[in-house]
All heavy atoms as a GROMACS GRO file, in nm:
protein
  619
    1ALA      N    1   5.688   0.439   0.712
    1ALA     CA    2   5.789   0.535   0.670
    1ALA      C    3   5.829   0.628   0.785
    1ALA      O    4   5.942   0.669   0.794
    1ALA     CB    5   5.737   0.617   0.554
    2LEU      N    6   5.733   0.660   0.874
    2LEU     CA    7   5.764   0.749   0.985
    2LEU      C    8   5.818   0.674   1.106
    2LEU      O    9   5.865   0.737   1.201
    2LEU     CB   10   5.640   0.828   1.027
    2LEU     CG   11   5.591   0.932   0.928
    2LEU    CD1   12   5.464   0.998   0.981
    2LEU    CD2   13   5.697   1.038   0.904
    3ALA      N   14   5.814   0.542   1.104
    3ALA     CA   15   5.856   0.463   1.221
    3ALA      C   16   5.998   0.497   1.264
    3ALA      O   17   6.027   0.504   1.383
    3ALA     CB   18   5.843   0.314   1.192
    4LYS      N   19   6.087   0.520   1.168
    4LYS     CA   20   6.226   0.549   1.205
    4LYS      C   21   6.241   0.686   1.271
    4LYS      O   22   6.342   0.713   1.334
    4LYS     CB   23   6.318   0.538   1.083
    4LYS     CG   24   6.292   0.636   0.973
    4LYS     CD   25   6.386   0.609   0.856
    4LYS     CE   26   6.355   0.701   0.739
    4LYS     NZ   27   6.442   0.674   0.626
    5TYR      N   28   6.138   0.772   1.261
    5TYR     CA   29   6.143   0.905   1.322
    5TYR      C   30   6.062   0.914   1.451
    5TYR      O   31   6.052   1.020   1.512
    5TYR     CB   32   6.089   1.010   1.224
    5TYR     CG   33   6.164   1.016   1.094
    5TYR    CD1   34   6.108   0.968   0.977
    5TYR    CD2   35   6.294   1.066   1.089
    5TYR    CE1   36   6.177   0.972   0.858
    5TYR    CE2   37   6.364   1.070   0.971
    5TYR     CZ   38   6.305   1.023   0.854
    5TYR     OH   39   6.376   1.026   0.737
    6LYS      N   40   6.004   0.802   1.495
    6LYS     CA   41   5.909   0.806   1.608
    6LYS      C   42   5.968   0.869   1.734
    6LYS      O   43   5.897   0.935   1.808
    6LYS     CB   44   5.852   0.669   1.637
    6LYS     CG   45   5.950   0.573   1.700
    6LYS     CD   46   5.884   0.440   1.729
    6LYS     CE   47   5.986   0.351   1.799
    6LYS     NZ   48   5.930   0.229   1.844
    7ASP      N   49   6.097   0.851   1.760
    7ASP     CA   50   6.156   0.911   1.879
    7ASP      C   51   6.184   1.060   1.864
    7ASP      O   52   6.212   1.127   1.961
    7ASP     CB   53   6.286   0.839   1.916
    7ASP     CG   54   6.260   0.698   1.968
    7ASP    OD1   55   6.147   0.671   2.014
    7ASP    OD2   56   6.354   0.615   1.961
    8SER      N   57   6.175   1.110   1.741
    8SER     CA   58   6.200   1.252   1.716
    8SER      C   59   6.072   1.333   1.706
    8SER      O   60   6.075   1.455   1.708
    8SER     CB   61   6.279   1.269   1.585
    8SER     OG   62   6.402   1.201   1.595
    9ILE      N   63   5.957   1.266   1.693
    9ILE     CA   64   5.829   1.336   1.684
    9ILE      C   65   5.781   1.363   1.826
    9ILE      O   66   5.749   1.271   1.901
    9ILE     CB   67   5.725   1.252   1.606
    9ILE    CG1   68   5.776   1.230   1.463
    9ILE    CG2   69   5.590   1.322   1.606
    9ILE    CD1   70   5.691   1.132   1.383
   10LEU      N   71   5.781   1.491   1.866
   10LEU     CA   72   5.748   1.526   2.002
   10LEU      C   73   5.600   1.511   2.033
   10LEU      O   74   5.562   1.461   2.138
   10LEU     CB   75   5.791   1.670   2.032
   10LEU     CG   76   5.941   1.695   2.026
   10LEU    CD1   77   5.971   1.841   2.055
   10LEU    CD2   78   6.015   1.605   2.124
   11THR      N   79   5.516   1.556   1.941
   11THR     CA   80   5.374   1.558   1.970
   11THR      C   81   5.296   1.583   1.843
   11THR      O   82   5.354   1.596   1.735
   11THR     CB   83   5.342   1.668   2.075
   11THR    OG1   84   5.206   1.656   2.115
   11THR    CG2   85   5.368   1.807   2.021
   12SER      N   86   5.167   1.592   1.855
   12SER     CA   87   5.081   1.634   1.745
   12SER      C   88   4.962   1.707   1.807
   12SER      O   89   4.935   1.695   1.925
   12SER     CB   90   5.033   1.514   1.662
   12SER     OG   91   4.956   1.428   1.742
   13ALA      N   92   4.894   1.783   1.724
   13ALA     CA   93   4.779   1.859   1.773
   13ALA      C   94   4.660   1.765   1.789
   13ALA      O   95   4.642   1.671   1.713
   13ALA     CB   96   4.744   1.970   1.674
   14MET      N   97   4.581   1.791   1.892
   14MET     CA   98   4.461   1.713   1.917
   14MET      C   99   4.341   1.807   1.908
   14MET      O  100   4.348   1.921   1.954
   14MET     CB  101   4.464   1.652   2.057
   14MET     CG  102   4.586   1.570   2.085
   14MET     SD  103   4.561   1.396   2.104
   14MET     CE  104   4.422   1.379   2.205
   15LYS      N  105   4.234   1.757   1.848
   15LYS     CA  106   4.110   1.833   1.841
   15LYS      C  107   4.003   1.751   1.912
   15LYS      O  108   3.979   1.636   1.878
   15LYS     CB  109   4.069   1.857   1.696
   15LYS     CG  110   4.164   1.946   1.620
   15LYS     CD  111   4.124   1.956   1.476
   15LYS     CE  112   4.222   1.875   1.397
   15LYS     NZ  113   4.201   1.871   1.256
   16ASP      N  114   3.941   1.809   2.012
   16ASP     CA  115   3.836   1.740   2.087
   16ASP      C  116   3.702   1.773   2.024
   16ASP      O  117   3.631   1.864   2.068
   16ASP     CB  118   3.840   1.783   2.234
   16ASP     CG  119   3.752   1.696   2.322
   16ASP    OD1  120   3.660   1.631   2.268
   16ASP    OD2  121   3.776   1.693   2.444
   17VAL      N  122   3.667   1.697   1.921
   17VAL     CA  123   3.544   1.721   1.846
   17VAL      C  124   3.422   1.700   1.935
   17VAL      O  125   3.325   1.776   1.929
   17VAL     CB  126   3.538   1.632   1.720
   17VAL    CG1  127   3.406   1.650   1.647
   17VAL    CG2  128   3.655   1.665   1.627
   18ALA      N  129   3.428   1.600   2.023
   18ALA     CA  130   3.314   1.573   2.112
   18ALA      C  131   3.287   1.694   2.201
   18ALA      O  132   3.171   1.733   2.220
   18ALA     CB  133   3.341   1.450   2.197
   19LYS      N  134   3.392   1.756   2.252
   19LYS     CA  135   3.374   1.874   2.337
   19LYS      C  136   3.318   1.990   2.255
   19LYS      O  137   3.233   2.064   2.303
   19LYS     CB  138   3.506   1.913   2.402
   19LYS     CG  139   3.489   2.022   2.506
   19LYS     CD  140   3.614   2.035   2.591
   19LYS     CE  141   3.580   2.109   2.718
   19LYS     NZ  142   3.684   2.098   2.817
   20ALA      N  143   3.365   2.006   2.132
   20ALA     CA  144   3.315   2.113   2.046
   20ALA      C  145   3.166   2.095   2.018
   20ALA      O  146   3.087   2.190   2.024
   20ALA     CB  147   3.393   2.117   1.915
   21VAL      N  148   3.124   1.972   1.990
   21VAL     CA  149   2.982   1.943   1.965
   21VAL      C  150   2.902   1.968   2.092
   21VAL      O  151   2.794   2.028   2.088
   21VAL     CB  152   2.963   1.799   1.913
   21VAL    CG1  153   2.815   1.762   1.908
   21VAL    CG2  154   3.027   1.783   1.776
   22TYR      N  155   2.954   1.925   2.206
   22TYR     CA  156   2.885   1.950   2.334
   22TYR      C  157   2.867   2.100   2.357
   22TYR      O  158   2.759   2.145   2.394
   22TYR     CB  159   2.964   1.888   2.449
   22TYR     CG  160   2.909   1.927   2.584
   22TYR    CD1  161   2.800   1.860   2.640
   22TYR    CD2  162   2.963   2.034   2.655
   22TYR    CE1  163   2.747   1.898   2.762
   22TYR    CE2  164   2.910   2.073   2.777
   22TYR     CZ  165   2.802   2.005   2.830
   22TYR     OH  166   2.750   2.043   2.951
   23ASN      N  167   2.976   2.178   2.336
   23ASN     CA  168   2.968   2.322   2.358
   23ASN      C  169   2.865   2.387   2.264
   23ASN      O  170   2.793   2.478   2.304
   23ASN     CB  171   3.105   2.387   2.342
   23ASN     CG  172   3.199   2.353   2.457
   23ASN    OD1  173   3.155   2.311   2.564
   23ASN    ND2  174   3.327   2.372   2.436
   24LEU      N  175   2.858   2.338   2.141
   24LEU     CA  176   2.758   2.390   2.047
   24LEU      C  177   2.618   2.357   2.095
   24LEU      O  178   2.530   2.445   2.100
   24LEU     CB  179   2.781   2.333   1.907
   24LEU     CG  180   2.675   2.369   1.803
   24LEU    CD1  181   2.668   2.520   1.782
   24LEU    CD2  182   2.703   2.298   1.673
   25ALA      N  183   2.594   2.231   2.134
   25ALA     CA  184   2.462   2.191   2.182
   25ALA      C  185   2.424   2.270   2.307
   25ALA      O  186   2.309   2.315   2.322
   25ALA     CB  187   2.460   2.041   2.211
   26LYS      N  188   2.519   2.290   2.396
   26LYS     CA  189   2.493   2.366   2.519
   26LYS      C  190   2.457   2.510   2.487
   26LYS      O  191   2.367   2.568   2.548
   26LYS     CB  192   2.616   2.361   2.611
   26LYS     CG  193   2.591   2.427   2.746
   26LYS     CD  194   2.710   2.407   2.839
   26LYS     CE  195   2.691   2.466   2.976
   26LYS     NZ  196   2.624   2.590   2.988
   27SER      N  197   2.525   2.568   2.386
   27SER     CA  198   2.494   2.707   2.349
   27SER      C  199   2.350   2.719   2.299
   27SER      O  200   2.281   2.817   2.328
   27SER     CB  201   2.593   2.760   2.244
   27SER     OG  202   2.566   2.708   2.116
   28VAL      N  203   2.302   2.617   2.227
   28VAL     CA  204   2.163   2.617   2.179
   28VAL      C  205   2.068   2.602   2.298
   28VAL      O  206   1.970   2.675   2.311
   28VAL     CB  207   2.142   2.504   2.075
   28VAL    CG1  208   1.995   2.491   2.039
   28VAL    CG2  209   2.225   2.530   1.950
   29LYS      N  210   2.098   2.506   2.386
   29LYS     CA  211   2.014   2.483   2.504
   29LYS      C  212   2.005   2.609   2.591
   29LYS      O  213   1.899   2.642   2.644
   29LYS     CB  214   2.069   2.368   2.587
   29LYS     CG  215   1.987   2.338   2.713
   29LYS     CD  216   2.053   2.230   2.796
   29LYS     CE  217   1.980   2.205   2.924
   29LYS     NZ  218   1.992   2.312   3.023
   30ASP      N  219   2.117   2.682   2.601
   30ASP     CA  220   2.122   2.803   2.684
   30ASP      C  221   2.058   2.924   2.616
   30ASP      O  222   2.055   3.033   2.673
   30ASP     CB  223   2.266   2.835   2.722
   30ASP     CG  224   2.327   2.732   2.815
   30ASP    OD1  225   2.252   2.651   2.873
   30ASP    OD2  226   2.451   2.733   2.830
   31GLY      N  227   2.007   2.904   2.492
   31GLY     CA  228   1.941   3.013   2.420
   31GLY      C  229   2.036   3.113   2.358
   31GLY      O  230   1.996   3.221   2.316
   32LYS      N  231   2.164   3.077   2.348
   32LYS     CA  232   2.264   3.165   2.286
   32LYS      C  233   2.345   3.084   2.185
   32LYS      O  234   2.465   3.061   2.202
   32LYS     CB  235   2.359   3.222   2.392
   32LYS     CG  236   2.289   3.305   2.498
   32LYS     CD  237   2.387   3.348   2.605
   32LYS     CE  238   2.311   3.416   2.718
   32LYS     NZ  239   2.397   3.439   2.835
   33PRO      N  240   2.278   3.038   2.077
   33PRO     CA  241   2.344   2.947   1.983
   33PRO      C  242   2.467   3.010   1.918
   33PRO      O  243   2.463   3.125   1.876
   33PRO     CB  244   2.239   2.916   1.879
   33PRO     CG  245   2.121   3.000   1.910
   33PRO     CD  246   2.142   3.068   2.039
   34GLN      N  247   2.574   2.931   1.914
   34GLN     CA  248   2.694   2.974   1.842
   34GLN      C  249   2.660   2.976   1.693
   34GLN      O  250   2.592   2.888   1.643
   34GLN     CB  251   2.809   2.877   1.865
   34GLN     CG  252   2.856   2.870   2.008
   34GLN     CD  253   2.963   2.762   2.028
   34GLN    OE1  254   2.978   2.671   1.948
   34GLN    NE2  255   3.035   2.773   2.139
   35THR      N  256   2.706   3.078   1.624
   35THR     CA  257   2.682   3.086   1.480
   35THR      C  258   2.812   3.122   1.411
   35THR      O  259   2.909   3.166   1.474
   35THR     CB  260   2.577   3.194   1.447
   35THR    OG1  261   2.625   3.320   1.495
   35THR    CG2  262   2.443   3.162   1.510
   36GLY      N  263   2.814   3.106   1.279
   36GLY     CA  264   2.932   3.141   1.201
   36GLY      C  265   3.047   3.047   1.229
   36GLY      O  266   3.028   2.932   1.267
   37ILE      N  267   3.167   3.097   1.214
   37ILE     CA  268   3.287   3.016   1.237
   37ILE      C  269   3.318   3.018   1.387
   37ILE      O  270   3.332   3.125   1.446
   37ILE     CB  271   3.407   3.071   1.158
   37ILE    CG1  272   3.379   3.060   1.008
   37ILE    CG2  273   3.536   2.996   1.195
   37ILE    CD1  274   3.481   3.131   0.920
   38VAL      N  275   3.327   2.902   1.445
   38VAL     CA  276   3.360   2.890   1.587
   38VAL      C  277   3.493   2.815   1.595
   38VAL      O  278   3.504   2.702   1.548
   38VAL     CB  279   3.251   2.813   1.666
   38VAL    CG1  280   3.290   2.799   1.811
   38VAL    CG2  281   3.116   2.882   1.651
   39ARG      N  282   3.593   2.882   1.650
   39ARG     CA  283   3.725   2.819   1.660
   39ARG      C  284   3.749   2.771   1.802
   39ARG      O  285   3.734   2.846   1.897
   39ARG     CB  286   3.833   2.920   1.622
   39ARG     CG  287   3.835   2.951   1.474
   39ARG     CD  288   3.958   3.034   1.438
   39ARG     NE  289   3.971   3.043   1.294
   39ARG     CZ  290   3.923   3.142   1.220
   39ARG    NH1  291   3.857   3.240   1.278
   39ARG    NH2  292   3.939   3.144   1.091
   40GLY      N  293   3.787   2.645   1.813
   40GLY     CA  294   3.824   2.590   1.943
   40GLY      C  295   3.961   2.643   1.981
   40GLY      O  296   4.040   2.682   1.896
   41ASP      N  297   3.989   2.646   2.111
   41ASP     CA  298   4.119   2.694   2.156
   41ASP      C  299   4.160   2.624   2.284
   41ASP      O  300   4.090   2.537   2.335
   41ASP     CB  301   4.118   2.846   2.173
   41ASP     CG  302   4.012   2.895   2.269
   41ASP    OD1  303   3.966   2.817   2.355
   41ASP    OD2  304   3.974   3.014   2.262
   42LEU      N  305   4.275   2.663   2.336
   42LEU     CA  306   4.324   2.603   2.460
   42LEU      C  307   4.232   2.633   2.577
   42LEU      O  308   4.209   2.549   2.663
   42LEU     CB  309   4.465   2.654   2.492
   42LEU     CG  310   4.576   2.609   2.398
   42LEU    CD1  311   4.705   2.682   2.430
   42LEU    CD2  312   4.596   2.459   2.407
   43LYS      N  313   4.178   2.754   2.580
   43LYS     CA  314   4.092   2.794   2.691
   43LYS      C  315   3.966   2.707   2.698
   43LYS      O  316   3.924   2.665   2.805
   43LYS     CB  317   4.055   2.941   2.680
   43LYS     CG  318   3.982   2.995   2.801
   43LYS     CD  319   3.962   3.145   2.793
   43LYS     CE  320   3.902   3.200   2.920
   43LYS     NZ  321   3.894   3.345   2.917
   44SER      N  322   3.907   2.680   2.583
   44SER     CA  323   3.785   2.598   2.580
   44SER      C  324   3.818   2.450   2.596
   44SER      O  325   3.730   2.369   2.622
   44SER     CB  326   3.710   2.618   2.448
   44SER     OG  327   3.784   2.561   2.340
   45GLY      N  328   3.945   2.415   2.579
   45GLY     CA  329   3.985   2.275   2.589
   45GLY      C  330   3.957   2.195   2.464
   45GLY      O  331   3.971   2.073   2.462
   46GLU      N  332   3.920   2.264   2.357
   46GLU     CA  333   3.887   2.194   2.233
   46GLU      C  334   4.010   2.159   2.151
   46GLU      O  335   4.000   2.080   2.056
   46GLU     CB  336   3.788   2.276   2.151
   46GLU     CG  337   3.653   2.287   2.220
   46GLU     CD  338   3.557   2.382   2.150
   46GLU    OE1  339   3.580   2.420   2.035
   46GLU    OE2  340   3.456   2.419   2.214
   47VAL      N  341   4.126   2.215   2.184
   47VAL     CA  342   4.252   2.177   2.121
   47VAL      C  343   4.356   2.157   2.229
   47VAL      O  344   4.349   2.218   2.336
   47VAL     CB  345   4.302   2.280   2.016
   47VAL    CG1  346   4.207   2.291   1.899
   47VAL    CG2  347   4.326   2.416   2.079
   48SER      N  348   4.452   2.071   2.202
   48SER     CA  349   4.559   2.042   2.298
   48SER      C  350   4.672   1.973   2.224
   48SER      O  351   4.669   1.959   2.102
   48SER     CB  352   4.506   1.954   2.411
   48SER     OG  353   4.460   1.831   2.359
   49LEU      N  354   4.770   1.928   2.300
   49LEU     CA  355   4.880   1.851   2.244
   49LEU      C  356   4.871   1.707   2.291
   49LEU      O  357   4.834   1.680   2.405
   49LEU     CB  358   5.016   1.909   2.287
   49LEU     CG  359   5.049   2.048   2.236
   49LEU    CD1  360   5.184   2.093   2.291
   49LEU    CD2  361   5.051   2.052   2.084
   50SER      N  362   4.908   1.616   2.204
   50SER     CA  363   4.910   1.475   2.237
   50SER      C  364   5.033   1.445   2.323
   50SER      O  365   5.138   1.505   2.305
   50SER     CB  366   4.915   1.394   2.108
   50SER     OG  367   4.949   1.260   2.135
   51ASP      N  368   5.020   1.350   2.412
   51ASP     CA  369   5.137   1.303   2.486
   51ASP      C  370   5.167   1.158   2.450
   51ASP      O  371   5.209   1.078   2.532
   51ASP     CB  372   5.118   1.320   2.637
   51ASP     CG  373   5.003   1.237   2.691
   51ASP    OD1  374   4.934   1.170   2.612
   51ASP    OD2  375   4.984   1.238   2.813
   52SER      N  376   5.147   1.125   2.322
   52SER     CA  377   5.162   0.988   2.275
   52SER      C  378   5.307   0.941   2.269
   52SER      O  379   5.332   0.822   2.265
   52SER     CB  380   5.095   0.971   2.139
   52SER     OG  381   5.150   1.062   2.047
   53ASN      N  382   5.403   1.033   2.267
   53ASN     CA  383   5.543   0.994   2.267
   53ASN      C  384   5.592   0.992   2.412
   53ASN      O  385   5.601   1.097   2.476
   53ASN     CB  386   5.626   1.092   2.184
   53ASN     CG  387   5.773   1.054   2.178
   53ASN    OD1  388   5.824   0.983   2.263
   53ASN    ND2  389   5.842   1.103   2.077
   54PRO      N  390   5.622   0.874   2.467
   54PRO     CA  391   5.663   0.866   2.608
   54PRO      C  392   5.782   0.956   2.642
   54PRO      O  393   5.786   1.014   2.749
   54PRO     CB  394   5.698   0.718   2.627
   54PRO     CG  395   5.624   0.648   2.519
   54PRO     CD  396   5.617   0.743   2.404
   55LYS      N  397   5.878   0.969   2.550
   55LYS     CA  398   5.994   1.055   2.577
   55LYS      C  399   5.949   1.200   2.595
   55LYS      O  400   6.001   1.272   2.678
   55LYS     CB  401   6.097   1.044   2.465
   55LYS     CG  402   6.170   0.912   2.464
   55LYS     CD  403   6.277   0.911   2.359
   55LYS     CE  404   6.351   0.778   2.360
   55LYS     NZ  405   6.462   0.776   2.267
   56PHE      N  406   5.854   1.242   2.514
   56PHE     CA  407   5.799   1.377   2.523
   56PHE      C  408   5.720   1.393   2.653
   56PHE      O  409   5.738   1.488   2.727
   56PHE     CB  410   5.708   1.401   2.402
   56PHE     CG  411   5.626   1.527   2.408
   56PHE    CD1  412   5.684   1.650   2.387
   56PHE    CD2  413   5.490   1.522   2.433
   56PHE    CE1  414   5.608   1.766   2.391
   56PHE    CE2  415   5.414   1.636   2.438
   56PHE     CZ  416   5.474   1.759   2.416
   57ALA      N  417   5.637   1.297   2.685
   57ALA     CA  418   5.550   1.305   2.802
   57ALA      C  419   5.630   1.300   2.932
   57ALA      O  420   5.590   1.359   3.032
   57ALA     CB  421   5.448   1.191   2.799
   58GLN      N  422   5.744   1.232   2.931
   58GLN     CA  423   5.824   1.216   3.054
   58GLN      C  424   5.930   1.324   3.072
   58GLN      O  425   5.998   1.326   3.175
   58GLN     CB  426   5.890   1.078   3.054
   58GLN     CG  427   5.791   0.964   3.062
   58GLN     CD  428   5.853   0.830   3.035
   58GLN    OE1  429   5.972   0.816   3.010
   58GLN    NE2  430   5.771   0.726   3.039
   59ASN      N  431   5.945   1.414   2.977
   59ASN     CA  432   6.045   1.519   2.987
   59ASN      C  433   5.988   1.633   3.071
   59ASN      O  434   5.914   1.718   3.022
   59ASN     CB  435   6.084   1.568   2.848
   59ASN     CG  436   6.194   1.671   2.850
   59ASN    OD1  437   6.199   1.758   2.936
   59ASN    ND2  438   6.283   1.663   2.752
   60ALA      N  439   6.022   1.634   3.201
   60ALA     CA  440   5.962   1.730   3.295
   60ALA      C  441   5.991   1.874   3.257
   60ALA      O  442   5.903   1.960   3.266
   60ALA     CB  443   6.012   1.701   3.436
   61GLU      N  444   6.112   1.902   3.213
   61GLU     CA  445   6.148   2.040   3.176
   61GLU      C  446   6.066   2.087   3.056
   61GLU      O  447   6.012   2.198   3.056
   61GLU     CB  448   6.298   2.047   3.143
   61GLU     CG  449   6.348   2.186   3.115
   61GLU     CD  450   6.498   2.189   3.087
   61GLU    OE1  451   6.568   2.090   3.114
   61GLU    OE2  452   6.544   2.293   3.036
   62LEU      N  453   6.053   2.001   2.958
   62LEU     CA  454   5.974   2.035   2.840
   62LEU      C  455   5.826   2.050   2.875
   62LEU      O  456   5.760   2.144   2.831
   62LEU     CB  457   5.993   1.929   2.733
   62LEU     CG  458   5.927   1.950   2.597
   62LEU    CD1  459   5.972   2.082   2.536
   62LEU    CD2  460   5.959   1.836   2.505
   63GLN      N  461   5.774   1.961   2.958
   63GLN     CA  462   5.634   1.969   2.998
   63GLN      C  463   5.606   2.098   3.076
   63GLN      O  464   5.500   2.159   3.060
   63GLN     CB  465   5.594   1.846   3.080
   63GLN     CG  466   5.590   1.717   2.999
   63GLN     CD  467   5.493   1.722   2.883
   63GLN    OE1  468   5.383   1.774   2.893
   63GLN    NE2  469   5.534   1.667   2.770
   64GLU      N  470   5.700   2.140   3.159
   64GLU     CA  471   5.683   2.265   3.235
   64GLU      C  472   5.682   2.385   3.140
   64GLU      O  473   5.602   2.477   3.156
   64GLU     CB  474   5.794   2.280   3.339
   64GLU     CG  475   5.774   2.397   3.432
   64GLU     CD  476   5.645   2.392   3.514
   64GLU    OE1  477   5.599   2.282   3.551
   64GLU    OE2  478   5.588   2.500   3.543
   65ALA      N  479   5.769   2.383   3.039
   65ALA     CA  480   5.773   2.491   2.941
   65ALA      C  481   5.642   2.497   2.863
   65ALA      O  482   5.589   2.606   2.836
   65ALA     CB  483   5.891   2.473   2.846
   66ILE      N  484   5.588   2.382   2.829
   66ILE     CA  485   5.460   2.376   2.756
   66ILE      C  486   5.347   2.429   2.844
   66ILE      O  487   5.262   2.506   2.799
   66ILE     CB  488   5.431   2.233   2.708
   66ILE    CG1  489   5.528   2.198   2.596
   66ILE    CG2  490   5.287   2.217   2.663
   66ILE    CD1  491   5.527   2.053   2.558
   67LYS      N  492   5.347   2.390   2.972
   67LYS     CA  493   5.244   2.437   3.065
   67LYS      C  494   5.248   2.589   3.077
   67LYS      O  495   5.145   2.656   3.073
   67LYS     CB  496   5.265   2.372   3.202
   67LYS     CG  497   5.166   2.415   3.307
   67LYS     CD  498   5.196   2.349   3.440
   67LYS     CE  499   5.108   2.411   3.547
   67LYS     NZ  500   5.155   2.378   3.680
   68THR      N  501   5.369   2.644   3.089
   68THR     CA  502   5.385   2.789   3.100
   68THR      C  503   5.336   2.858   2.973
   68THR      O  504   5.262   2.957   2.980
   68THR     CB  505   5.534   2.824   3.126
   68THR    OG1  506   5.572   2.765   3.249
   68THR    CG2  507   5.554   2.974   3.133
   69ALA      N  508   5.374   2.805   2.857
   69ALA     CA  509   5.331   2.864   2.730
   69ALA      C  510   5.179   2.856   2.717
   69ALA      O  511   5.115   2.953   2.674
   69ALA     CB  512   5.398   2.792   2.613
   70LYS      N  513   5.120   2.744   2.756
   70LYS     CA  514   4.974   2.727   2.748
   70LYS      C  515   4.904   2.833   2.833
   70LYS      O  516   4.809   2.897   2.788
   70LYS     CB  517   4.935   2.587   2.794
   70LYS     CG  518   4.787   2.561   2.792
   70LYS     CD  519   4.755   2.420   2.840
   70LYS     CE  520   4.606   2.398   2.847
   70LYS     NZ  521   4.572   2.262   2.894
   71GLU      N  522   4.953   2.851   2.956
   71GLU     CA  523   4.893   2.951   3.045
   71GLU      C  524   4.904   3.092   2.986
   71GLU      O  525   4.810   3.170   2.994
   71GLU     CB  526   4.960   2.946   3.182
   71GLU     CG  527   4.927   2.820   3.261
   71GLU     CD  528   5.014   2.798   3.385
   71GLU    OE1  529   5.110   2.876   3.406
   71GLU    OE2  530   4.986   2.702   3.458
   72LYS      N  531   5.017   3.122   2.925
   72LYS     CA  532   5.037   3.255   2.866
   72LYS      C  533   4.953   3.275   2.741
   72LYS      O  534   4.909   3.386   2.712
   72LYS     CB  535   5.185   3.279   2.837
   72LYS     CG  536   5.267   3.297   2.964
   72LYS     CD  537   5.412   3.324   2.934
   72LYS     CE  538   5.489   3.347   3.064
   72LYS     NZ  539   5.631   3.381   3.038
   73ILE      N  540   4.929   3.167   2.667
   73ILE     CA  541   4.841   3.176   2.549
   73ILE      C  542   4.698   3.201   2.596
   73ILE      O  543   4.628   3.286   2.542
   73ILE     CB  544   4.852   3.049   2.462
   73ILE    CG1  545   4.989   3.043   2.393
   73ILE    CG2  546   4.738   3.043   2.360
   73ILE    CD1  547   5.020   2.911   2.329
   74ILE      N  548   4.653   3.127   2.696
   74ILE     CA  549   4.517   3.142   2.748
   74ILE      C  550   4.497   3.282   2.804
   74ILE      O  551   4.392   3.344   2.781
   74ILE     CB  552   4.487   3.033   2.853
   74ILE    CG1  553   4.474   2.898   2.784
   74ILE    CG2  554   4.358   3.065   2.928
   74ILE    CD1  555   4.465   2.780   2.880
   75SER      N  556   4.597   3.336   2.875
   75SER     CA  557   4.583   3.469   2.934
   75SER      C  558   4.594   3.581   2.832
   75SER      O  559   4.557   3.694   2.858
   75SER     CB  560   4.690   3.490   3.043
   75SER     OG  561   4.817   3.512   2.985
   76GLY      N  562   4.648   3.550   2.713
   76GLY     CA  563   4.665   3.651   2.609
   76GLY      C  564   4.802   3.713   2.608
   76GLY      O  565   4.832   3.796   2.523
   77GLU      N  566   4.887   3.674   2.703
   77GLU     CA  567   5.024   3.727   2.707
   77GLU      C  568   5.101   3.688   2.582
   77GLU      O  569   5.181   3.763   2.530
   77GLU     CB  570   5.096   3.677   2.833
   77GLU     CG  571   5.233   3.738   2.854
   77GLU     CD  572   5.298   3.694   2.984
   77GLU    OE1  573   5.226   3.651   3.077
   77GLU    OE2  574   5.421   3.701   2.991
   78ILE      N  575   5.078   3.565   2.533
   78ILE     CA  576   5.135   3.519   2.407
   78ILE      C  577   5.022   3.519   2.304
   78ILE      O  578   4.917   3.460   2.326
   78ILE     CB  579   5.194   3.377   2.419
   78ILE    CG1  580   5.313   3.376   2.513
   78ILE    CG2  581   5.235   3.324   2.281
   78ILE    CD1  582   5.372   3.237   2.539
   79LYS      N  583   5.045   3.588   2.194
   79LYS     CA  584   4.946   3.595   2.086
   79LYS      C  585   4.978   3.489   1.982
   79LYS      O  586   5.091   3.476   1.938
   79LYS     CB  587   4.948   3.733   2.019
   79LYS     CG  588   4.922   3.850   2.113
   79LYS     CD  589   4.780   3.853   2.160
   79LYS     CE  590   4.756   3.975   2.247
   79LYS     NZ  591   4.647   3.958   2.340
   80VAL      N  592   4.878   3.412   1.943
   80VAL     CA  593   4.892   3.308   1.842
   80VAL      C  594   4.815   3.352   1.718
   80VAL      O  595   4.697   3.383   1.727
   80VAL     CB  596   4.839   3.173   1.893
   80VAL    CG1  597   4.852   3.066   1.784
   80VAL    CG2  598   4.914   3.130   2.018
   81LYS      N  599   4.884   3.353   1.605
   81LYS     CA  600   4.817   3.390   1.481
   81LYS      C  601   4.726   3.277   1.437
   81LYS      O  602   4.759   3.161   1.452
   81LYS     CB  603   4.919   3.418   1.370
   81LYS     CG  604   4.999   3.544   1.392
   81LYS     CD  605   5.105   3.561   1.286
   81LYS     CE  606   5.042   3.626   1.165
   81LYS     NZ  607   5.140   3.657   1.060
   82SER      N  608   4.610   3.312   1.387
   82SER     CA  609   4.521   3.212   1.328
   82SER      C  610   4.476   3.263   1.194
   82SER      O  611   4.469   3.383   1.170
   82SER     CB  612   4.402   3.184   1.419
   82SER     OG  613   4.324   3.299   1.433
   83SER      N  614   4.448   3.171   1.105
   83SER     CA  615   4.407   3.212   0.970
   83SER      C  616   4.261   3.190   0.949
   83SER      O  617   4.192   3.131   1.023
   83SER     CB  618   4.486   3.135   0.866
   83SER     OG  619   4.477   2.996   0.888
   0.00000   0.00000   0.00000
């Protein structure tokens, strides 16, 4: 059903579960175990955008805008709401 829209879908969110599990295990090994709700983010590399759409991945202007936005989110210049 989505095949006809494949060229219009720019990207999707990616979650790096392996990295999240590694970071949790490392926190335990380091004697500072993560507890409670731990949210992955761009800075930790636990979330990112997929580049599965070649048109999206090859659009240099769009990729540069995404890179700039990512850097500003990591630095805190752009605030992202989370629930």
